[in-house]
C-alpha positions in Angstrom: 14.9 -4.7 -0.3 12.6 -2.9 -2.9 12.2 -4.4 -6.3 11.0 -2.2 -9.2 10.3 -2.9 -12.8 9.7 -0.3 -15.7 7.8 -1.3 -18.9 6.4 0.3 -22.0 3.4 -2.1 -22.4 2.5 -0.6 -26.0 -1.1 -0.6 -24.9 -1.3 -4.3 -24.6 -0.2 -5.1 -28.2 2.7 -6.9 -29.5 4.9 -5.5 -32.1 3.3 -4.1 -35.2 -0.1 -4.3 -33.1 -0.7 -7.6 -34.8 -1.8 -9.4 -31.5 -3.5 -8.3 -28.2 -1.1 -9.7 -25.7 -2.2 -8.2 -22.4 -3.0 -11.4 -20.8 0.6 -12.7 -21.6 1.9 -9.3 -20.3 0.0 -10.0 -16.9 1.4 -13.3 -16.5 5.0 -12.1 -17.2 4.5 -9.1 -14.8 3.3 -11.4 -11.9 6.3 -13.8 -12.7 8.7 -10.8 -12.3 7.0 -10.1 -8.8 8.2 -6.5 -8.4 7.1 -4.4 -5.6 6.6 -1.4 -7.8 5.6 -1.4 -11.5 6.3 1.8 -13.6 4.2 1.1 -16.7 3.8 3.4 -19.7 1.4 3.4 -22.7 -1.4 2.0 -20.4 -4.7 2.0 -22.2 -7.1 3.7 -20.0 -10.0 3.4 -22.4 -10.5 2.5 -26.2 -14.2 2.2 -27.2 -13.5 0.3 -30.5 -10.9 -2.2 -29.1 -13.4 -3.1 -26.4 -16.0 -3.9 -29.0 -13.8 -5.6 -31.5 -11.2 -7.6 -29.5 -12.7 -10.9 -28.1 -10.4 -11.1 -25.0 -10.5 -7.5 -24.1 -10.7 -7.4 -20.3 -13.8 -6.4 -18.5 -11.8 -4.4 -16.0 -9.7 -1.5 -17.2 -6.1 -2.5 -18.2 -4.8 -1.0 -15.0 -7.3 -3.1 -12.8 -6.8 -6.1 -15.0 -3.1 -6.1 -14.5 -3.1 -5.1 -10.8 -5.8 -7.5 -9.6 -4.8 -9.8 -6.7 -1.2 -8.7 -6.7 -0.8 -5.0 -6.5 -3.6 -3.6 -4.3 -2.4 0.0 -4.7 -2.3 1.7 -8.1 -2.8 4.9 -9.9 -3.2 6.0 -13.5 -2.7 9.3 -15.1 -3.9 10.2 -18.5 -1.4 11.3 -21.1 -2.9 11.2 -24.6 -6.7 11.6 -25.1 -8.6 11.0 -28.3 -11.9 10.3 -29.5 -11.8 6.4 -28.8 -10.3 6.9 -25.3 -7.0 7.7 -23.7 -3.7 6.2 -22.6 -1.1 7.2 -20.1 1.3 6.1 -17.3 0.5 3.9 -14.3 2.2 2.8 -11.1 1.2 -0.5 -9.5 2.3 -0.9 -5.9 2.3 -3.5 -3.1 2.8 -0.6 -0.7 0.1 2.1 0.1 0.2 5.6 -1.5 0.3 8.7 0.7 -0.4 11.0 -2.3 -0.1 11.3 -6.1 -0.5 13.8 -8.9 -0.5 13.5 -12.6 1.4 16.6 -14.1 1.1 17.9 -17.6 4.6 18.4 -19.1 3.4 18.7 -22.8 5.2 21.7 -24.3 3.2 21.5 -27.6 -0.6 20.8 -28.0 0.2 18.1 -30.6 2.5 16.2 -28.4 0.6 15.1 -25.1 2.9 13.8 -22.3 2.4 13.7 -18.5 4.5 13.0 -15.4 2.9 10.8 -12.8 4.3 11.5 -9.2 3.4 9.6 -6.2 4.7 9.0 -2.7 4.5 5.5 -1.2 4.9 4.4 2.4 7.4 1.5 3.2 7.5 0.1 6.8 10.5 1.1 8.6 11.4 4.7 9.8 9.2 7.3 11.4 6.2 8.5 9.4 5.4 12.2 8.4 1.9 12.7 10.0 1.0 13.0 13.6 -2.4 13.6 15.2 -2.5 16.9 17.3 -5.7 17.1 19.2 -8.4 16.6 16.8 -6.6 17.6 13.7 -4.2 16.0 11.3 -0.6 17.5 11.1 -0.1 17.2 7.3 2.6 18.1 4.8 1.3 20.9 2.3 -0.2 19.8 -0.9 -0.6 21.5 -4.2 -3.4 21.4 -6.6 -2.9 19.4 -9.8 -2.2 20.7 -13.3 -3.9 17.7 -14.5 -5.8 15.3 -12.2 -6.9 12.0 -13.9 -10.0 10.1 -12.9 -9.4 8.0 -9.9 -9.6 4.3 -10.4 -10.5 1.8 -7.7 -8.0 1.5 -4.9 -6.3 4.9 -5.9 -5.2 7.3 -3.1 -6.2 11.0 -3.1 -4.6 13.4 -5.3 -1.8 15.6 -4.2 -4.0 18.6 -3.1 -5.6 16.3 -0.4 -2.1 16.3 1.4 -0.6 13.3 3.2 -3.7 12.2 4.9 -7.4 12.7 4.8 -9.3 14.1 7.8 -12.7 12.2 8.5 -14.6 14.0 11.2 -12.2 14.1 14.3 -10.3 11.2 13.0 -7.0 11.4 10.9 -7.4 8.7 8.2 -3.8 7.7 7.8 -1.2 5.0 7.8 0.7 4.0 11.1 3.5 6.3 12.0 6.3 4.0 11.6 7.1 4.2 7.9 9.3 5.6 5.2 8.2 7.8 2.4 9.6 7.2 -1.1 9.0 9.4 -3.9 8.3 7.5 -7.1 7.9 9.1 -10.6 6.8 7.3 -13.9 7.4 9.2 -17.1 7.2 8.8 -20.9 9.2 11.7 -22.7 8.7 12.7 -26.3 10.3 12.1 -29.5 12.0 15.2 -30.4 15.1 16.7 -28.7 13.4 20.1 -28.2 10.4 18.4 -26.6 12.4 16.3 -24.2 14.6 19.2 -23.1 11.6 21.1 -22.1 10.1 18.0 -20.3 13.3 17.4 -18.5 13.2 21.0 -17.3 9.6 20.7 -15.9 10.8 17.3 -14.2 13.6 19.0 -12.7 11.4 21.9 -11.4 8.9 19.5 -10.0 11.6 17.5 -8.1 13.1 20.8 -6.7 9.7 22.0 -5.5 8.2 18.9 -4.2 10.8 16.4 -3.2 13.0 17.0 -0.2 16.7 16.5 -1.1 17.3 13.8 1.5 14.0 11.7 0.5 14.4 8.4 -1.5 13.4 9.0 -5.1 13.0 6.7 -8.0 12.1 8.0 -11.7 11.5 5.3 -14.2 10.1 5.2 -17.6 10.6 5.4 -21.3 12.8 8.5 -21.7 13.3 8.2 -25.4 16.7 9.8 -24.6 19.0 7.8 -26.8 21.4 10.9 -27.1 21.8 11.1 -23.3 20.5 14.6 -23.0 19.2 14.1 -19.4 22.4 12.9 -18.0 24.2 16.2 -16.9 21.1 17.8 -15.4 20.1 14.6 -13.5 23.5 13.9 -12.2 25.0 17.6 -11.4 21.7 19.4 -10.4 19.5 16.7 -9.1 22.1 14.2 -7.8 20.4 11.4 -9.6 22.2 8.0 -10.8 21.0 5.6 -13.2 21.0 2.0 -11.8 21.9 0.0 -14.9 24.7 2.4 -15.6 26.0 2.1 -12.0 25.8 -1.6 -12.0 26.9 -2.5 -15.7 28.8 0.7 -16.7 26.5 1.7 -19.5 22.7 2.4 -20.3 20.4 -0.6 -20.9 19.6 -1.2 -24.6 15.9 -1.6 -24.5 14.4 -0.9 -27.9 13.4 -2.7 -29.9 12.7 -5.7 -27.9 13.6 -8.4 -30.4 17.1 -6.6 -31.3 17.5 -4.1 -28.6 20.1 -1.4 -29.6 18.6 2.0 -28.3 18.9 3.0 -24.5 15.3 4.2 -24.3 14.2 2.9 -20.7 15.9 3.8 -17.5 15.7 3.9 -13.6 17.1 6.9 -11.9 17.5 7.0 -8.3 18.9 8.8 -5.1 18.7 8.2 -1.5 18.6 4.4 -2.1 21.4 1.8 -2.4 21.5 0.1 -5.7 21.8 -3.7 -5.5 21.3 -5.0 -9.0 19.6 -4.2 -12.4 18.6 -6.5 -15.3 17.3 -6.1 -18.8 14.6 -8.7 -19.5 14.8 -10.0 -23.2 14.4 -13.5 -22.8 11.0 -15.3 -23.5 8.3 -14.4 -23.3 9.4 -10.8 -23.2 10.7 -10.5 -26.7 7.4 -11.4 -28.1 5.2 -9.0 -26.2 5.8 -5.2 -26.3 8.3 -3.4 -28.7 10.2 -2.4 -25.5 12.2 -4.7 -23.2 11.5 -4.0 -19.3 14.1 -3.3 -16.8 13.9 -4.7 -13.2 16.0 -3.4 -10.4 16.6 -3.9 -6.8 17.4 -1.4 -4.1 18.2 -1.6 -0.3 16.8 1.0 1.9 
């Protein structure tokens, strides 16, 4: 089984930015105990908040949330400003093979990105083999936007599946299953989202084998359902809450959710369950309600 959770953490602040609640968010995420966390609006750095907020963590928000629970994690800058930056993050209990942060911003005033990674699950045969003194790797591509690598992050996409060190292939054991995972936060306008959906589709077509397990999770801001036809007809994706409940989950605003903003799309996996988390403490934290889902491999 693979348990995943998607959550817009609102940079660690509650609704209206009145209280800094990152510590409570961490406690709630640990209690949810997902294997994969797809997190949006992760604050990578904010110099003013760091100086003014007494319980601002010494570690980055990414490392603070991941510490002692999710040993593998990556962060991709999305919006950059004078005080710092925020973006998307993936926390994982399983190792990454590779990752890349892709700029999908159609306009300079609307900075958005797509964080694409590949994790290795125990099970089927792996993708790398040592041939002589060389590492037989899948091809990689240079990143459009490569964020700073936090501690415990894997190598960006351009380094391929494995890293060659001397005559050794620094890689994971061969018996494993690769799963492609993508964390997104789409824009607020219809035109912006249509262009971003097109870039996401092109990325999947060019980088994800059709028979590879794939999970796409995040804040789609797609209350009109513009992504549905392309995702289903062209990419063969399904949304797990819709599959298990017959409709999209209403996840925004968290205290009285009526807009279906957050979703978990998949293919190549068997859906088991999906739940919207709205009870305490979730409704007092971010302005979004998280979704948690379980898949069998």
